[in-house]
C-alpha positions in Angstrom: -2.2 6.3 -6.6 -4.4 5.4 -3.5 -5.7 2.3 -5.2 -2.2 1.2 -6.1 -1.1 1.6 -2.5 -4.1 -0.4 -1.3 -3.3 -3.1 -3.8 0.4 -3.2 -2.6 -0.7 -3.5 1.0 -3.2 -6.2 0.1 -0.5 -8.2 -1.7 1.9 -7.6 1.1 -0.7 -8.9 3.6 -0.9 -12.1 1.4 -4.5 -11.5 0.4 -6.0 -14.2 -1.8 -5.7 -14.2 -5.6 -8.5 -14.8 -8.0 -9.1 -18.2 -9.8 -6.6 -17.3 -12.6 -3.9 -16.5 -10.0 -4.0 -12.8 -10.7 -3.6 -10.4 -7.8 -6.7 -8.6 -6.9 -7.0 -5.6 -4.6 -8.9 -7.2 -1.8 -8.0 -4.5 0.6 -10.8 -2.0 -0.1 -11.0 1.5 1.2 -14.1 0.6 3.3 -12.0 -2.1 5.1 -9.4 0.5 5.8 -12.0 3.0 7.0 -13.3 0.5 9.6 -9.7 0.1 10.9 -8.9 3.9 10.8 -11.0 6.7 9.3 -7.9 8.9 9.2 -5.9 6.3 7.3 -8.8 5.9 4.8 -8.9 9.6 4.3 -5.2 9.6 3.4 -5.6 6.8 0.8 -8.7 8.6 -0.6 -6.6 11.8 -0.9 -3.8 10.0 -2.6 -6.3 8.5 -5.1 -8.1 11.8 -6.0 -5.5 14.5 -5.3 -2.2 12.7 -5.5 0.9 13.8 -3.6 2.5 16.1 -6.1 5.8 14.4 -5.4 8.3 14.4 -8.3 9.5 10.8 -7.8 11.7 10.8 -11.0 13.3 14.1 -9.9 14.0 12.7 -6.4 15.5 9.6 -7.8 17.8 11.7 -10.1 18.8 14.0 -7.2 19.3 11.3 -4.6 20.5 8.0 -6.4 20.3 5.9 -3.2 18.7 2.6 -4.4 15.1 3.5 -4.0 12.4 0.9 -3.7 8.7 1.1 -4.4 5.9 1.0 -1.9 5.0 -2.4 -3.2 8.5 -3.7 -2.6 8.5 -2.2 0.9 5.1 -3.8 1.7 6.2 -7.2 0.4 9.2 -7.1 2.7 7.3 -6.5 5.9 6.6 -9.2 8.5 2.9 -8.7 8.4 2.1 -11.8 10.5 4.1 -10.4 13.4 2.5 -7.0 13.0 -1.0 -8.6 13.1 -0.4 -10.3 16.4 -2.2 -8.8 19.4 -0.1 -6.4 21.5 1.4 -8.0 24.6 
């Protein structure tokens, strides 16, 4: 799960694709660790332990038009978020 989240963030950040045009997870855990050791620990935990969240159960119980993390990441204005703080 952690690798999938990193891949979604990398794609949301418009990271480059390989020569065949396939998405590649260019946002690596070590890059995240340089930004924030705590954030990297979270992704590492998600990858090795998981969250234990019953997503299908939540979707059944709360049918509110859920979207995936990848959809959320793709919808963010990453260029604005990457600007230095004023």
